[in-house]
C-alpha positions as CSV (number, residue, x, y, z in Angstrom):
1,X,93.5,86.5,78.8
2,X,90.0,87.8,79.5
3,X,89.2,91.3,78.4
4,X,88.2,93.0,81.7
5,X,85.2,95.3,82.0
6,X,86.5,98.8,82.5
7,X,84.8,101.4,84.6
8,X,86.1,104.8,85.8
9,X,86.4,105.4,89.6
10,X,83.8,108.3,89.3
11,X,81.3,105.9,87.7
12,X,81.9,102.9,90.0
13,X,78.4,103.0,91.4
14,X,77.0,102.3,88.0
15,X,78.0,98.6,88.2
16,X,76.2,97.9,91.5
17,X,73.8,95.1,91.1
18,X,75.4,93.8,87.8
19,X,77.2,90.7,86.9
20,X,80.6,91.9,85.8
21,X,81.9,88.9,84.0
22,X,84.1,85.8,84.1
23,X,87.8,85.2,84.1
24,X,89.8,82.8,81.9
25,X,90.2,79.2,83.1
26,X,93.3,78.5,85.2
27,X,94.7,75.0,85.7
28,X,95.4,74.1,89.3
29,X,98.5,71.9,89.0
30,X,100.4,70.0,91.7
31,X,103.3,72.5,91.6
32,X,100.9,75.4,92.6
33,X,99.4,73.3,95.4
34,X,102.9,72.3,96.7
35,X,104.1,75.9,96.7
36,X,101.0,77.0,98.5
37,X,101.6,74.2,101.1
38,X,105.2,75.5,101.6
39,X,104.0,79.1,101.9
40,X,101.4,78.3,104.5
41,X,102.8,75.3,106.2
42,X,99.6,73.3,105.4
43,X,101.0,70.0,104.2
44,X,98.0,67.8,104.8
45,X,98.2,64.6,102.8
46,X,95.0,65.4,100.8
47,X,96.9,68.2,99.1
48,X,100.5,67.0,98.8
49,X,100.6,63.2,99.1
50,X,99.8,62.4,95.4
51,X,99.9,58.6,95.8
52,X,97.7,58.4,98.9
53,X,95.3,61.2,97.8
54,X,94.9,59.5,94.3
55,X,94.2,56.2,96.0
56,X,91.7,57.5,98.6
57,X,90.2,60.6,96.8
58,X,90.8,60.1,93.1
59,X,93.4,62.9,93.1
60,X,95.0,65.4,95.5
61,X,92.8,68.4,96.1
62,X,93.7,72.1,96.3
63,X,93.6,73.9,99.6
64,X,90.4,75.9,100.0
65,X,92.5,79.0,101.0
66,X,94.5,78.5,97.8
67,X,91.3,78.8,95.9
68,X,90.4,82.0,97.9
69,X,93.8,83.4,97.2
70,X,93.2,83.4,93.5
71,X,90.6,86.1,93.7
72,X,92.9,89.1,93.2
73,X,94.5,87.5,90.1
74,X,91.3,86.4,88.6
75,X,89.4,89.5,89.6
76,X,91.9,91.6,87.6
77,X,90.8,89.7,84.5
78,X,87.1,90.6,85.2
79,X,87.2,94.3,86.2
80,X,89.6,97.2,85.7
81,X,88.9,100.4,87.6
82,X,90.5,103.5,86.0
83,X,91.3,106.7,87.8
84,X,92.4,105.0,91.1
85,X,95.6,105.7,93.1
86,X,95.4,102.4,95.0
87,X,93.1,99.6,96.2
88,X,93.1,97.5,99.4
89,X,91.5,94.2,100.3
90,X,89.2,95.1,103.2
91,X,88.0,91.6,103.9
92,X,85.6,88.8,103.0
93,X,82.2,87.9,104.2
94,X,80.3,84.6,103.9
95,X,83.2,82.6,102.6
96,X,82.1,79.1,101.8
97,X,84.1,76.2,100.3
98,X,81.3,74.3,98.5
99,X,83.2,71.8,96.4
100,X,86.7,70.3,96.1
101,X,89.2,71.4,93.4
102,X,91.0,68.3,92.2
103,X,94.6,68.9,91.1
104,X,94.6,69.1,87.3
105,X,91.2,70.8,87.1
106,X,90.5,74.2,85.8
107,X,88.8,77.0,87.7
108,X,87.6,80.5,86.9
109,X,86.0,83.4,88.6
110,X,82.4,84.6,88.0
111,X,82.0,88.0,89.6
112,X,79.0,90.2,90.5
113,X,79.1,93.7,92.0
114,X,76.6,93.7,94.9
115,X,77.2,97.3,96.2
116,X,79.4,100.3,96.1
117,X,79.5,102.8,99.0
118,X,81.7,105.5,100.4
119,X,84.3,104.3,102.8
120,X,87.4,105.8,104.5
121,X,87.8,108.6,101.8
122,X,87.3,106.1,99.0
123,X,84.8,103.7,97.7
124,X,84.1,100.2,99.0
125,X,83.0,97.5,96.6
126,X,81.2,94.4,97.7
127,X,81.6,91.6,95.2
128,X,80.0,88.2,95.0
129,X,82.9,85.9,93.9
130,X,82.1,82.5,92.7
131,X,84.9,80.1,91.7
132,X,83.6,77.6,89.2
133,X,85.3,74.3,88.5
134,X,85.2,73.2,84.8
135,X,82.8,70.4,84.3
136,X,81.3,70.7,87.8
137,X,77.8,72.0,88.5
138,X,78.6,73.1,92.1
139,X,81.2,75.9,92.5
140,X,84.3,75.4,94.6
141,X,83.9,78.7,96.5
142,X,81.3,81.4,97.0
143,X,82.3,84.6,98.9
144,X,81.5,88.2,99.3
145,X,84.7,90.3,99.1
146,X,85.2,93.9,100.2
147,X,87.8,96.1,98.5
148,X,88.3,99.9,99.1
149,X,89.6,101.9,96.1
150,X,90.8,105.4,96.1
151,X,90.6,108.0,93.3
């Protein structure tokens, strides 16, 4: 597992404008895609009909929102904030699904801290999250994510 960059809550502003790091690669297998389809009710054939998707697309592809949902797990591998009591996902800006994630491929998170500012008695981080696909030049996802942490 990736060794996350560690920063204390009181020093969070010090990482603004910096690339934080990258996560480990995670394989996106058909079981994960099927479970996501069951959880969300999105059973479109491009995700779950292995035979048809392989014939028409080369392989089934992961849901874009499955890719987005990996951000908290992968983000924990990139950054650890000490001295917090809790953190909440506040939202996402500019989410773009820029490439397909074929089932069986590996993805990872590359994260940059764009800004840190006071918010609701805590600190809001604005991160640029890029999900890379192993062997692909174009990322699968680029988003700005907002999290509020409390010390």
